[in-house]
LUMPATI-186880 format. One line per 5 residues: number of its first residue (from 1); their letters; for each residue x, y, z of C-alpha. Coordinates in Angstrom, 3 decimals. Example, Ala and Ser with C-alpha at 12.3 -4.5 7.8 and 13.67 -1.06 7.14 Angstrom:
BEGIN
1 = AS = 12.300 -4.500 7.800  13.670 -1.060 7.140
***
This chain:
BEGIN
1 = MRGTL = 6.449 41.605 40.175  3.545 40.189 38.181  2.459 39.825 34.580  4.443 39.313 31.422  8.088 40.304 31.132
6 = FLGIA = 10.400 41.163 28.265  14.112 40.641 27.728  16.672 42.680 25.793  20.120 41.277 25.008  22.921 43.277 23.357
11 = DNNRC = 25.895 41.194 22.237  29.336 42.583 21.412  31.021 39.236 20.588  32.710 39.123 23.995  29.805 39.464 26.392
16 = ASVVV = 26.078 40.112 26.403  24.342 42.899 28.321  20.923 41.852 29.595  17.885 43.921 30.614  14.588 42.552 31.936
21 = GNSSG = 11.472 44.687 32.221  7.714 44.534 32.309  5.095 45.479 29.729  4.755 49.015 31.108  8.349 50.015 30.357
26 = EIVSA = 9.713 49.481 33.866  13.140 47.831 34.091  13.259 45.226 36.869  16.790 43.830 36.543  19.965 44.093 34.498
31 = GIGGS = 23.183 42.135 34.202  25.879 40.729 31.992  26.676 37.272 30.653  28.726 35.500 28.025  28.406 36.188 24.301
36 = LNPHR = 25.552 34.521 22.429  27.061 34.905 18.971  27.356 31.439 17.379  29.601 32.819 14.595  32.295 33.675 17.135
41 = WGIRR = 31.860 30.968 19.759  29.866 28.180 18.114  26.345 27.016 18.911  27.307 24.905 21.932  29.106 27.774 23.692
46 = ARSNL = 26.338 30.248 22.825  23.708 27.876 24.252  25.761 27.350 27.398  26.004 31.113 27.925  22.255 31.510 27.332
51 = EKIRE = 21.560 28.831 29.935  23.705 30.698 32.463  21.795 33.904 31.735  18.501 32.054 32.263  19.753 30.757 35.616
56 = AVGFE = 20.893 34.244 36.663  17.608 35.853 35.625  15.669 33.135 37.440  13.400 30.412 36.123  10.259 32.055 37.492
61 = VWSRL = 11.052 35.275 35.635  12.085 33.369 32.505  8.772 31.493 32.426  6.891 34.805 32.138  8.808 36.150 29.154
66 = AGVCF = 6.525 37.274 26.336  9.252 38.639 24.094  13.023 38.610 23.694  14.985 40.933 21.431  18.634 40.392 20.484
71 = TYKRG = 20.847 43.068 18.958  24.314 42.704 17.406  26.750 45.281 16.104  27.368 45.725 12.404  29.645 42.963 11.160
76 = MQVTD = 28.564 40.681 14.006  24.921 40.165 13.020  23.063 36.916 13.456  19.981 36.114 11.364  16.688 34.718 12.647
81 = EEMRP = 17.530 31.382 11.076  20.980 31.283 12.681  19.440 32.100 16.048  17.081 29.120 16.033  19.555 26.459 17.238
86 = VVSGF = 20.828 28.831 19.944  17.414 29.528 21.520  15.809 26.144 20.832  14.573 24.651 24.109  15.044 27.994 25.907
91 = LAQRY = 12.635 30.268 24.064  9.744 29.782 21.670  10.740 31.165 18.281  7.619 33.341 18.126  8.947 35.304 21.109
96 = VQIED = 12.331 36.009 19.512  13.242 39.010 17.360  16.516 40.538 16.184  16.858 44.307 15.915  19.701 46.290 14.404
101 = FATTS = 22.223 47.896 16.738  21.624 51.476 15.596  17.913 51.257 16.422  18.369 49.790 19.886  21.317 52.048 20.785
106 = TLGIH = 19.479 55.355 20.580  16.164 53.872 21.728  17.898 52.766 24.913  19.146 56.227 25.919  16.676 57.403 28.528
111 = SPKER = 15.620 60.769 27.135  12.839 62.073 24.904  15.262 64.697 23.557  17.692 64.411 20.675  20.126 61.676 21.617
116 = LLLVG = 23.429 60.393 20.352  25.360 57.269 21.272  29.135 57.631 20.936  30.882 54.254 20.664  34.550 53.862 21.524
121 = GQIGS = 35.438 50.255 20.790  37.020 48.142 18.061  35.176 50.479 15.703  34.580 54.107 16.591  31.060 55.183 15.663
126 = AILHA = 28.277 57.611 16.490  24.531 57.132 16.104  22.148 60.095 16.295  18.380 60.023 16.732  17.521 63.518 15.527
131 = ENGVR = 14.523 65.579 16.602  12.873 64.933 13.234  12.843 61.212 14.025  15.501 60.335 11.456  18.542 58.274 12.475
136 = YQTRH = 22.023 59.229 11.246  25.277 57.301 11.627  28.980 57.721 11.016  31.981 55.551 11.844  35.729 55.076 11.601
141 = EEYAW = 36.552 51.911 9.684  38.468 49.358 11.726  41.583 49.290 9.532  42.104 53.039 10.018  40.857 53.235 13.613
146 = NPLQR = 42.315 50.145 15.350  43.397 51.536 18.753  45.758 48.691 19.648  47.657 48.999 16.373  47.731 52.767 16.766
151 = VGSRL = 49.258 52.568 20.241  51.694 49.834 19.188  52.810 51.804 16.143  53.363 55.006 18.143  55.324 53.228 20.846
156 = GSIVA = 57.250 51.081 18.362  58.620 54.196 16.694  60.295 55.344 19.919  61.461 51.987 21.295  64.784 52.067 19.424
161 = CGTEQ = 65.908 55.223 21.210  63.692 54.915 24.276  64.145 53.463 27.724  63.909 49.925 28.998  60.449 50.804 30.350
166 = DLTDY = 59.369 51.893 26.835  60.361 48.446 25.573  58.426 46.765 28.394  55.340 48.851 27.592  55.684 48.072 23.890
171 = LRIKE = 55.832 44.328 24.570  52.743 44.611 26.772  50.842 46.354 23.960  51.879 43.674 21.461  50.760 41.023 23.952
176 = LEQSG = 47.329 42.637 24.212  47.100 42.899 20.432  48.069 39.289 19.745  45.900 37.800 22.477  42.782 39.628 21.313
181 = ECLFH = 42.216 41.068 24.772  39.296 43.425 25.323  40.111 47.093 24.693  39.216 47.773 28.308  42.684 46.478 29.220
186 = LATFL = 44.273 48.908 26.765  42.197 51.761 28.185  43.252 51.089 31.774  46.863 50.536 30.660  46.916 53.939 28.951
191 = DRLVE = 45.481 55.594 32.055  48.161 54.046 34.241  50.896 55.342 31.951  49.334 58.808 31.823  49.243 58.903 35.638
196 = QGNPW = 52.958 58.080 35.587  53.571 61.115 33.388  54.217 59.209 30.160  54.039 61.771 27.290  53.391 59.348 24.418
201 = ALSVA = 50.513 57.683 26.317  48.893 61.072 26.885  49.411 61.927 23.205  47.770 58.684 22.047  44.840 59.097 24.458
206 = CDIAW = 44.262 62.633 23.195  44.438 61.469 19.567  41.803 58.789 20.219  39.640 61.328 22.049  39.931 63.763 19.146
211 = DLYKL = 38.839 61.116 16.634  35.832 60.248 18.795  34.919 63.914 19.085  35.112 64.274 15.294  32.383 61.643 14.993
216 = VTTLA = 30.111 63.970 16.967  30.976 66.997 14.832  30.352 64.974 11.662  26.735 64.576 12.785  26.447 68.185 14.013
221 = RWISR = 24.587 69.347 10.901  21.622 67.194 11.963  21.655 68.175 15.654  19.046 70.911 16.028  19.032 71.327 19.820
226 = PDPVI = 21.714 72.965 21.993  21.174 70.325 24.699  21.351 66.839 23.134  21.815 63.812 25.357  25.088 62.084 24.480
231 = GFYGP = 25.704 58.589 25.797  29.209 57.146 26.106  29.529 53.467 25.237  32.429 51.078 24.716  35.660 50.201 26.567
236 = LLLGS = 37.684 53.223 25.448  35.145 55.736 26.751  34.085 53.798 29.828  37.480 52.272 30.628  39.806 55.253 30.250
241 = DTIRR = 39.223 58.288 32.424  41.760 60.222 30.328  39.946 59.609 27.047  36.521 60.140 28.577  37.395 63.472 30.197
246 = RVQYL = 39.051 64.738 27.015  36.058 63.838 24.843  33.684 65.380 27.361  35.761 68.569 27.411  35.744 68.841 23.611
251 = IGLTY = 32.019 68.195 23.359  31.456 70.834 26.037  33.131 73.433 23.820  30.645 72.716 21.033  27.578 71.828 23.090
256 = PQAEI = 27.971 73.381 26.554  24.373 72.453 27.423  24.708 68.818 26.364  23.854 66.138 28.921  26.620 63.529 28.835
261 = IDAPL = 25.947 60.159 30.439  27.599 56.768 30.662  25.437 54.368 28.655  26.851 50.846 29.071  23.383 49.290 28.833
266 = APAKG = 21.846 51.491 26.135  21.687 48.805 23.383  20.265 46.193 25.784  17.731 48.679 27.156  16.750 49.538 23.599
271 = AYLSS = 16.405 45.855 22.718  14.105 45.346 25.714  12.050 48.394 24.768  11.857 47.266 21.141  10.471 43.916 22.288
276 = VLTRK = 7.791 45.679 24.348  6.810 48.172 21.661  6.551 45.459 19.010  3.666 44.056 21.034  2.193 47.252 22.573
281 = TELEQ = 2.331 49.944 19.899  -0.976 51.460 21.023  0.597 52.461 24.367  3.942 53.639 22.986  4.095 57.045 24.684
286 = EVLTT = 3.018 55.682 28.058  5.610 52.907 27.838  8.360 55.349 26.804  7.584 57.717 29.686  7.772 54.894 32.229
291 = FYHSA = 10.962 53.619 30.607  12.730 56.993 30.798  12.081 57.266 34.547  12.923 53.615 35.187  16.163 53.746 33.186
296 = RSIME = 17.385 56.775 35.138  16.612 55.007 38.394  18.596 51.940 37.284  21.571 54.143 36.374  21.507 55.909 39.740
301 = RGWLD = 21.414 52.738 41.835  24.065 50.880 39.828  23.518 48.910 36.652  24.318 45.258 37.411  22.099 42.856 39.287
306 = FVTNN = 24.007 39.773 38.127  27.151 38.686 36.291  27.520 35.166 34.886  30.744 33.388 34.014  31.531 33.207 30.293
***
């Protein structure tokens, strides 16, 4: 592995997905570390997490970085100026760029076709890169979408006349809500209840799946191909088999030829690619072709080379 390398980091306020690749578009490693958002964790914690990522990537690799791109979701953005104290001493400022989440999300889906990233997290959203090159977005606002509140409200309405187990489940949901736990825990909790034959859990999972599917249909007017690539991202889609299968079934009714993939690293891959293309625009198509093949290979062999402690 020789020559210059590039780094893409996608931060969701809880953790940071990391992708390292070379100047030709080939991904060489990928992993996950602690969040680098100083708004949420403070500068000291963000710097500590960045140091752990540097150690996991390796100092030899880090010394050959020629570009680093960070991406943050809407409402979690960090400016260039705010990033300076986080990267100071780790990265030269001239190597650092910040790209918006919508750009990196669709750029990081490994296909030259029309592609859509469906996000099932604290905010449900969908981002489409249409065949005409235009990007379209839609989302459910957090106050109306909040999955934890939705589950708690549904269960709370039946606790009074329900069983002791219903009360136990309700208290567990409230615990998750109050502690700010990742939605992945809610997703796995719902799946466990569905497997036990719990009717309200199945109903809630189907409701969430339906709302995610509606995000896709909202963008349907701009989808011109019968076979778009649709990437699933976020703890609700990647953490709950019930929700994922239901969404996939619904999408299959509308787009039976669609290619549906898990895309946990799409924003980080897109951030890496954005860093490369910023410096190699004259070779864009060659880089993209290499990236598409490399990204598929990474997905097939498993997507984590390292995990650091937050």
